[in-house]
LUMKOLKOL-430600 format. One record per residue (C-alpha): x, y, z; residue in one letter; residue number from 1. Coordinates in Angstrom, 1 decimal, decimal comma, always signed. Layout:
N
X:Y:Z:A:NUM;
...
This chain:
92
-12,3:+4,2:+15,6:X:1;
-13,5:+1,9:+12,9:X:2;
-16,3:-0,5:+13,3:X:3;
-16,7:-4,0:+12,0:X:4;
-19,8:-5,8:+10,7:X:5;
-20,6:-9,0:+12,5:X:6;
-23,0:-11,6:+11,3:X:7;
-24,8:-13,7:+13,9:X:8;
-24,1:-17,4:+13,8:X:9;
-27,7:-18,2:+14,7:X:10;
-30,1:-15,7:+13,1:X:11;
-27,7:-14,4:+10,4:X:12;
-28,6:-10,8:+11,4:X:13;
-25,8:-8,3:+10,7:X:14;
-24,8:-5,7:+13,4:X:15;
-21,7:-3,5:+14,1:X:16;
-19,2:-3,4:+16,9:X:17;
-16,0:-1,4:+17,4:X:18;
-12,8:-3,0:+16,0:X:19;
-10,9:-2,2:+19,1:X:20;
-13,2:-4,4:+21,2:X:21;
-13,2:-7,3:+18,8:X:22;
-10,1:-9,1:+20,0:X:23;
-9,3:-12,7:+21,2:X:24;
-11,6:-13,6:+24,2:X:25;
-14,3:-11,0:+23,5:X:26;
-17,9:-12,0:+23,7:X:27;
-20,9:-10,1:+22,4:X:28;
-24,7:-10,7:+22,6:X:29;
-26,6:-10,6:+19,3:X:30;
-29,1:-7,7:+19,5:X:31;
-31,9:-9,6:+17,8:X:32;
-31,8:-13,2:+19,0:X:33;
-29,6:-12,6:+22,1:X:34;
-27,3:-15,6:+21,5:X:35;
-23,8:-14,9:+22,9:X:36;
-21,0:-14,9:+20,3:X:37;
-17,5:-15,7:+21,4:X:38;
-14,6:-14,2:+19,4:X:39;
-11,4:-16,3:+19,4:X:40;
-8,6:-16,3:+16,9:X:41;
-8,9:-20,1:+16,4:X:42;
-12,7:-20,1:+15,8:X:43;
-13,9:-22,5:+13,1:X:44;
-17,0:-20,5:+12,3:X:45;
-16,6:-18,4:+9,1:X:46;
-18,6:-15,4:+10,4:X:47;
-16,4:-15,1:+13,4:X:48;
-13,2:-15,5:+11,3:X:49;
-14,3:-12,8:+8,9:X:50;
-15,2:-10,4:+11,8:X:51;
-11,8:-11,0:+13,5:X:52;
-9,9:-10,5:+10,2:X:53;
-11,8:-7,3:+9,4:X:54;
-11,2:-6,0:+13,0:X:55;
-7,4:-6,7:+12,7:X:56;
-7,4:-4,9:+9,3:X:57;
-9,3:-1,9:+10,7:X:58;
-7,0:-1,6:+13,8:X:59;
-3,9:-1,7:+11,5:X:60;
-5,4:+1,1:+9,2:X:61;
-6,2:+3,2:+12,3:X:62;
-2,6:+2,9:+13,6:X:63;
-1,2:+3,8:+10,2:X:64;
-3,5:+6,9:+10,0:X:65;
-2,4:+8,1:+13,4:X:66;
+1,3:+7,6:+12,4:X:67;
+0,8:+9,6:+9,2:X:68;
-1,0:+12,4:+11,1:X:69;
+1,7:+12,7:+13,7:X:70;
+4,1:+15,6:+13,1:X:71;
+7,6:+14,8:+12,2:X:72;
+10,2:+15,8:+14,8:X:73;
+12,1:+18,9:+13,9:X:74;
+15,8:+19,1:+14,2:X:75;
+17,2:+21,9:+16,3:X:76;
+15,7:+23,5:+19,3:X:77;
+12,1:+24,7:+19,3:X:78;
+11,1:+28,1:+20,5:X:79;
+9,4:+26,7:+23,5:X:80;
+12,7:+25,2:+24,7:X:81;
+15,1:+27,8:+23,4:X:82;
+16,4:+28,5:+26,9:X:83;
+18,6:+31,5:+27,7:X:84;
+21,4:+32,3:+25,4:X:85;
+24,6:+33,8:+26,7:X:86;
+24,1:+37,5:+27,0:X:87;
+26,8:+40,2:+26,8:X:88;
+28,4:+41,1:+30,1:X:89;
+27,2:+44,2:+31,8:X:90;
+29,5:+47,2:+32,2:X:91;
+29,1:+49,1:+35,4:X:92;
């Protein structure tokens, strides 16, 4: 999973967190100055806005990469689910 750079609103230190965690209502403590940062969609602080925008972008890219990597479904029956075919009748 991708990570996002976050800049602290107090000490301006830059640290990383996973993009999956960085959603509306998430809070994280800065590792250097220990201030608690709250991540909300309607935040007015530009550092929080940037981190939320980058996290949305990283999650979207991850979903698209998974979609591209998924195999396309094949038409027809697979060998694993071939089942029995009708066999010729036995003659006694």
